[in-house]
N, C-alpha and C positions, 0 to 999 in steps of 0.2 A: 072075778073081774080084775082084782089087784094083781094076780099072778100073770094074767094075760097082758096087762099094761107093762109090767116089768119085763116080760118076755119080748114084747114088741120093741121096747126101748133097747134091750140088749141086741136084738137083730139090727136095729137102726144104727147103733154105735158100731157094731161089728162091720156093717157094710160101709159106713162113712169112713172108717179108719183102717179097714183091712185087717182086723184083729181076729184072734182066735176066740172061740166061745168063752173060754175062761177069762181072757183079758177083758172082753166086752162085759161079761157078767160082773167082774170086779169093779169096773168103772161105774156101772149102774148101781151096784150095791153101795158104793162109796157115797153117791149122792142120795140114795134112798134111805140109807141107814138113819139119817137124821129126819126122815119123813117130810122132806120138802116137796112141795108141789112143783110142777114144771114152771109156773110163773115165779115162784120164789127162787128157783134155781137161777133164772135169768136175772132177777132183781139182785140177788146176792152177788152174782158175777159182776154186774154193773157197779155195785157198791164196793166190792173188794178191789176192783181195778181202778175206780175213778172217784171214789167219794171225796177225796181231797182236791179234786179238780173243779168242783162246783158243777152247776147244771150243764154248762157247755161241755165239760169233759165227760160227764155221765151220758149226755145225749150222744156224743161222738162214739163212745164205746157201745152204746145200744145200737147205733147205726151199723157198726162193724158186725155185731152179732146177727142183726137182721140180714146184712149182705151175705154173710157166710151161710145162713140158713137157706137163703134163696139160691145161692150158687150150688150148695150141696143137696138141694131139694130135701131138706130135713127140718125138723123142729128146732127152734132156737135153744131149748133146754139141752138138747142132745149136742148141739154145737158147743155149748158151755162146758159140758162134762167130758167131752172127747179128750183123750190123752194128749198131753203136751200142748194144750191150747190155752187154758186159763189156769195158772198155777194154784189158785186158791182151792181147786178141787183135788189137788194132789195131797193124799193123806200125810205126806211128810212135810208139807208146808205148815209154817207156824200159824197161819190164819185158819187152817182147816177145822180145828176143834172149836173155833170161836165163830164160825160162820153164822150160826143162828142168832148171835147178838147183833149182826148187821141189820136185821129186820126191825130192830128196836130203835135205831138211831134216827134223828130227824130227817136225814136225806132219804130214808127208805120210802117215804110217801112219794117223792118224785120218782124214784127208781121203779116203784110198782106202777105208777102212772105211765112211765115209758114202756113198760112191759105190756100194759093193756093196749097201747097204741103202736106197738112195734111195726106192724104192717103199714102204718101211716107215716112213719118217720121219713124225713127227706135225707136219703142216703147220699145225696149229692153234697150234703154238708161236709162229709169226709171224703169227697171225691170217689165215692163207691169203693172205698178202701175195704179190704178184707183182712188186713193185718195191721198191727201197730206195736209200738214199744215205747217205753219211757226214754227220755233223753239221756238217762244215766247208764243205759246199756247199749250194746251193739251186737245183736244176735247175728249169727252167720247168714241167715236168710236175708238180712237187710243190707249186707255189705255190697257196695257198688250200686245200690238202688237209691233213687231220689224219692223222698216222701211226696205224696200228692197233697197233703195238708199237714200243718203243725198246729195243734190246738193245745194250749197250756203246756203241760210237761210231756205230751205224747206226740209221737211222729206216726203218721198214717201212710200206709202203702197199699197199692193195688197190685197184687202179684198174680 
């Protein structure tokens, strides 16, 4: 069953991102190496992206994950580990080797509660945004675009 789950995740990542078998396999392995459950993957992503933004910021990031999963017709954990989406899952990212520690911080209780209720979140809170970035960067995809919401240190976009 374990191998079937990994294979299905690889196929979903491959289809979602148009990747080769090897690329998709590497992404799934990167997340699975640490033996995280799908729920933990999403909670860790929320924590890595917004733990310093308080509950409002964490809720907002969770809404974006939910929106992307709906739009991509895929699972939220696969949205999180897709390449070039959430940098914490990039093995070269400084946070990558410390991701398991995020599940031990006080904010993890709230992040896990968000994951358990992901389908019930009010995505309108972020204007149905499917992208965001911090106010300290200006990625090329956001140039010339107006955020639909600004919450804490994050700007949210519907692309």
